[in-house]
N, C-alpha and C positions, 0 to 999 in steps of 0.2 A: 573392278570399279563400276563397270556398266551395270552389273547385277545389283550392286548397292544402290546406284542411282535409280534404277528401275523399281526396286523395292520401295524406296522412299517416295517416288512419284506415285506408285500405286496406293500406298498408305495415305498420302495426303489427298489424292484426288478421288479415290473410291471408298475407302474404309472409314477414314476419320470423319467425313461429313455425316455419316450415319449416327455417330455417337456424340454425346455432349462431352467435350474434353474434360471439364472439371470433374465429371463423374468417373471417367476412365483413368485419368492420370492424377496422381497426387500433386498438391501444390509444389512448385519448383522442380517437378520431375519432367525431364525432357526425353523425347524420342531419340534413340540411338540407332545408327545404321546396323544392320545385321552383318556381323563379320564372319558368320559361319557359312555364308554362301560364297562360292568362288566362281570365277569366270570359266572354269573348266568343267562345269556341269555338276558341281557338288549338290547333294540333296539337302534340303532344309531339315532341321530337326522336327519332331512331332510338334503340332501346334500347341501353344500354351494360352492360358487365359490372359486377356489384356489388362487384368486387374488382379490385385492380390486377394486371396481368400480372407474374409474376416475371421477373427479368432472364433473357433468353434465353441459353442456353449458347453459348459462343463457341469452345470447343475440343472436339474429338471425344473423348468419354470412352472409357475402356477398355471392352471388351465385358463383358457379364454373365458371371459365373462360376457354374456350376451348383452348387447346394447342396441340402441336405435341408430342404425347407420344406413346411408343411402346405398344404392347399387354401385355407384361410382366409388364410394369408400370401400365397399366389399371387394370390388375389382382391385383396388390398391392393396388390400390385405392379401388377396390371392397372389398378386405379383410378388409381394414380400415373402409369403409362404413358399411359393414355387421356386423363387431364387435361392432361398436358404436350403430347401430340401434337395433340389437337383443341381443347381450351379455350384453350391458350396458344400453339399452333402452334410449339412448340419441339422440333424433330426431334432435335437433338443430346441434349437432356436426356432425351427419351423413349427413344431408342435405346440409352441406358446399360443398359436392361433387356433388350436383345437379345443373343443369343449371336453370336459371330463366325461360326459355321457356319450361320447363319440360312438356312433353305430358303425360296426365293421362288418361288411358283407363277405369278406374273404372267409371261406369255411375253415381255414386253418389258423385263424387268429381270433381270440376272444374280443368281445366288445370292450370299449373303454380306451381312452387315449394312452394309458400307461402300457397296455399290452402291445400296442403298435410300436411305441417308443422302445420297449425292451428289445424288439426284433431289429428295428432300424438302426439303433445305436451300435449294434454289433455288426450289422450287414453293410452299411454304407462305407466304412473304411476299407472293405475288402473287394469292392466292385468298381467298375468304370461305367459311367453313364454317358451316352452319346446320342446323336440324332434326335434331340429333344424337340418336340412340337408341343405347344401348350396354348390353351385359350380359356376364355371366361365368357359366360353369357347367363344373365338372369339368375344369379345365385348359385351357379354351378361352374366349377373349374375342372379342366381336364388336361391330361398330359399323355403323350405317346412317346416312348423312348426305347432305346436299345440298352441292355445291361450285359456287360461281360464280367465273368467271375462268379455269377450267381449259380450257374449250372456249367457243366463242361462245355456246352455249346452256347452261343449267344442266345439271349432271350429278349423278346419284344414284350413290353408292358404297356397297358393302357389303364390309367387311373382316372376316376371321376370323384370329385369331392362336392358335397352339398353344404352351402352356408346358411346359417340362420343367425340373425342378430350380430353379424360380423365375425362369427365363429364357425369353424368347420365342425359339422355335427354328424356327417355321414360319409362313408367311403365305399366305393366299388372298385374292383380291379379284375383284369384278365391278363393272362400271360400266354405266350406261345414260344416254345423252344424251337430253334432251327433243327429240323430233322436231318439225318444223314442222307436220306434219299430225296432231298428237295429237288423238284423239277422246275420250279419257277426261277427265272434269272434274277428276280427281285424278291427273294425269300425274305420274309418278315418285313417287307417294305423298304429294305435297304439295298445297297449295292450288292452285286452278286457275291455269294460266299463260296462259289465253286472254285476249286483249285485248277 
Protein backbone atom coordinates (compact mmCIF):
# COMPACT_ATOMS: atom_id res chain seq x y z
CA UNK A 1 0.00 0.00 0.00
CA UNK A 2 2.85 2.37 0.81
CA UNK A 3 4.45 1.75 -2.60
CA UNK A 4 1.16 2.43 -4.39
CA UNK A 5 0.67 5.67 -2.44
CA UNK A 6 4.26 6.73 -3.15
CA UNK A 7 3.85 5.97 -6.87
CA UNK A 8 0.67 8.04 -7.10
CA UNK A 9 2.27 10.88 -5.12
CA UNK A 10 5.30 10.93 -7.43
CA UNK A 11 3.11 10.85 -10.54
CA UNK A 12 0.94 13.72 -9.42
CA UNK A 13 3.71 15.91 -8.02
CA UNK A 14 6.63 15.32 -10.38
CA UNK A 15 5.60 13.82 -13.68
CA UNK A 16 2.07 14.98 -14.47
CA UNK A 17 2.78 18.74 -14.16
CA UNK A 18 5.24 18.39 -17.05
CA UNK A 19 2.55 17.10 -19.42
CA UNK A 20 -0.72 18.56 -20.57
CA UNK A 21 -3.17 15.92 -19.37
CA UNK A 22 -5.62 16.23 -22.29
CA UNK A 23 -2.77 15.24 -24.62
CA UNK A 24 -1.57 12.35 -22.46
CA UNK A 25 -4.84 10.80 -21.29
CA UNK A 26 -7.84 10.12 -23.47
CA UNK A 27 -11.11 11.75 -22.37
CA UNK A 28 -12.68 9.87 -19.43
CA UNK A 29 -9.46 7.87 -18.95
CA UNK A 30 -8.30 7.83 -15.32
CA UNK A 31 -4.95 7.04 -13.77
CA UNK A 32 -4.95 3.73 -11.97
CA UNK A 33 -2.54 2.70 -9.22
CA UNK A 34 0.16 0.27 -10.27
CA UNK A 35 -0.76 -3.07 -8.74
CA UNK A 36 2.41 -4.71 -10.03
CA UNK A 37 4.57 -3.18 -7.27
CA UNK A 38 4.63 -4.78 -3.89
CA UNK A 39 5.83 -3.71 -0.46
CA UNK A 40 8.32 -6.60 -0.52
CA UNK A 41 10.64 -4.93 -3.03
CA UNK A 42 9.08 -6.18 -6.28
CA UNK A 43 10.60 -4.74 -9.44
CA UNK A 44 8.43 -2.67 -11.76
CA UNK A 45 7.93 -3.88 -15.32
CA UNK A 46 9.83 -2.14 -18.14
CA UNK A 47 8.56 1.41 -18.69
CA UNK A 48 5.78 1.91 -21.19
CA UNK A 49 4.68 4.96 -23.14
CA UNK A 50 2.16 7.14 -21.29
CA UNK A 51 0.03 7.30 -24.43
CA UNK A 52 -1.18 4.81 -27.01
CA UNK A 53 0.58 4.67 -30.37
CA UNK A 54 -1.47 6.16 -33.17
CA UNK A 55 -2.43 3.72 -35.89
CA UNK A 56 0.56 3.24 -38.18
CA UNK A 57 0.16 4.50 -41.71
CA UNK A 58 -0.46 1.71 -44.19
CA UNK A 59 -0.24 3.51 -47.51
CA UNK A 60 2.53 5.69 -48.86
CA UNK A 61 1.40 9.30 -48.57
CA UNK A 62 2.05 11.79 -51.35
CA UNK A 63 5.33 13.69 -50.99
CA UNK A 64 5.41 17.02 -49.17
CA UNK A 65 4.73 20.04 -51.37
CA UNK A 66 6.86 23.11 -50.66
CA UNK A 67 4.98 26.15 -49.36
CA UNK A 68 5.69 29.45 -47.67
CA UNK A 69 6.00 28.70 -43.95
CA UNK A 70 7.63 30.45 -41.00
CA UNK A 71 10.48 28.96 -39.00
CA UNK A 72 8.03 28.39 -36.12
CA UNK A 73 5.73 26.42 -38.45
CA UNK A 74 8.74 24.44 -39.70
CA UNK A 75 9.64 23.62 -36.09
CA UNK A 76 6.07 22.31 -35.57
CA UNK A 77 6.47 20.16 -38.70
CA UNK A 78 9.78 18.85 -37.29
CA UNK A 79 8.07 17.97 -34.01
CA UNK A 80 5.36 16.01 -35.86
CA UNK A 81 7.89 14.26 -38.11
CA UNK A 82 10.23 13.30 -35.26
CA UNK A 83 7.37 12.07 -33.07
CA UNK A 84 6.00 9.87 -35.84
CA UNK A 85 9.44 8.51 -36.80
CA UNK A 86 11.03 7.84 -33.42
CA UNK A 87 8.25 7.80 -30.81
CA UNK A 88 5.76 5.84 -32.91
CA UNK A 89 8.14 4.26 -35.45
CA UNK A 90 5.72 5.19 -38.26
CA UNK A 91 7.96 5.83 -41.27
CA UNK A 92 5.08 6.28 -43.72
CA UNK A 93 3.40 8.90 -41.56
CA UNK A 94 6.68 10.70 -40.89
CA UNK A 95 7.83 10.80 -44.50
CA UNK A 96 4.66 12.61 -45.57
CA UNK A 97 6.80 15.60 -44.52
CA UNK A 98 9.63 14.72 -46.96
CA UNK A 99 9.92 16.06 -50.48
CA UNK A 100 10.06 13.64 -53.40
CA UNK A 101 13.52 14.95 -54.40
CA UNK A 102 14.89 14.26 -50.88
CA UNK A 103 18.72 14.30 -50.94
CA UNK A 104 20.21 11.36 -49.06
CA UNK A 105 23.85 11.64 -47.91
CA UNK A 106 24.02 8.10 -46.54
CA UNK A 107 26.29 6.33 -49.09
CA UNK A 108 24.26 3.11 -48.82
CA UNK A 109 20.85 4.61 -49.67
CA UNK A 110 19.93 6.23 -53.01
CA UNK A 111 18.46 9.74 -53.18
CA UNK A 112 14.71 10.14 -53.09
CA UNK A 113 12.09 9.76 -50.39
CA UNK A 114 10.90 6.32 -51.53
CA UNK A 115 14.36 4.72 -51.24
CA UNK A 116 14.52 5.75 -47.58
CA UNK A 117 10.94 4.61 -46.99
CA UNK A 118 11.67 1.18 -48.47
CA UNK A 119 14.35 0.67 -45.82
CA UNK A 120 12.61 2.26 -42.82
CA UNK A 121 9.28 0.46 -43.30
CA UNK A 122 11.12 -2.86 -42.99
CA UNK A 123 13.63 -1.76 -40.32
CA UNK A 124 11.56 0.10 -37.72
CA UNK A 125 9.34 -2.84 -36.65
CA UNK A 126 12.49 -4.88 -35.89
CA UNK A 127 14.38 -2.40 -33.66
CA UNK A 128 14.05 -0.61 -30.34
CA UNK A 129 14.89 3.09 -30.13
CA UNK A 130 15.83 4.71 -26.82
CA UNK A 131 17.83 7.54 -25.26
CA UNK A 132 16.43 9.96 -27.82
CA UNK A 133 17.66 13.55 -27.85
CA UNK A 134 16.38 15.88 -30.57
CA UNK A 135 16.33 19.52 -31.44
CA UNK A 136 15.58 22.06 -34.13
CA UNK A 137 17.20 25.35 -35.14
CA UNK A 138 16.96 27.54 -38.26
CA UNK A 139 15.62 25.01 -40.74
CA UNK A 140 17.53 21.97 -39.45
CA UNK A 141 16.32 19.21 -37.15
CA UNK A 142 18.61 16.70 -35.48
CA UNK A 143 18.30 13.58 -33.39
CA UNK A 144 20.74 11.38 -31.47
CA UNK A 145 19.55 8.01 -30.21
CA UNK A 146 20.38 4.42 -29.40
CA UNK A 147 19.05 1.60 -31.57
CA UNK A 148 18.98 -2.04 -30.46
CA UNK A 149 18.34 -4.82 -32.96
CA UNK A 150 19.96 -3.11 -35.96
CA UNK A 151 23.32 -4.80 -35.39
CA UNK A 152 24.29 -7.49 -32.86
CA UNK A 153 25.55 -4.75 -30.51
CA UNK A 154 23.80 -1.44 -29.69
CA UNK A 155 24.30 1.35 -32.22
CA UNK A 156 24.26 5.12 -31.69
CA UNK A 157 22.79 7.17 -34.53
CA UNK A 158 22.86 10.89 -35.23
CA UNK A 159 20.54 12.22 -37.95
CA UNK A 160 20.33 15.74 -39.35
CA UNK A 161 17.47 16.88 -41.61
CA UNK A 162 17.31 20.12 -43.63
CA UNK A 163 13.95 21.78 -44.32
CA UNK A 164 12.95 23.98 -47.21
CA UNK A 165 9.43 25.34 -47.69
CA UNK A 166 8.14 23.22 -44.79
CA UNK A 167 9.45 19.97 -46.32
CA UNK A 168 12.43 17.79 -45.46
CA UNK A 169 14.74 18.05 -48.46
CA UNK A 170 18.06 16.67 -47.21
CA UNK A 171 19.39 14.10 -44.71
CA UNK A 172 22.76 13.23 -43.16
CA UNK A 173 23.49 10.48 -40.66
CA UNK A 174 26.33 8.83 -38.80
CA UNK A 175 26.33 5.69 -36.70
CA UNK A 176 28.64 4.07 -34.22
CA UNK A 177 28.39 0.48 -33.04
CA UNK A 178 29.44 -0.36 -29.50
CA UNK A 179 32.77 -2.23 -29.84
CA UNK A 180 33.62 -5.33 -27.82
CA UNK A 181 36.72 -3.61 -26.40
CA UNK A 182 35.09 -0.33 -25.31
CA UNK A 183 37.18 1.33 -22.61
CA UNK A 184 34.90 4.28 -21.87
CA UNK A 185 32.47 3.82 -19.02
CA UNK A 186 29.96 5.82 -21.10
CA UNK A 187 30.32 4.08 -24.46
CA UNK A 188 28.14 5.61 -27.16
CA UNK A 189 27.09 8.27 -24.68
CA UNK A 190 24.87 5.94 -22.67
CA UNK A 191 25.13 4.14 -19.36
CA UNK A 192 27.92 1.62 -19.10
CA UNK A 193 27.50 -1.46 -21.31
CA UNK A 194 30.15 -3.37 -19.38
CA UNK A 195 29.11 -6.57 -17.65
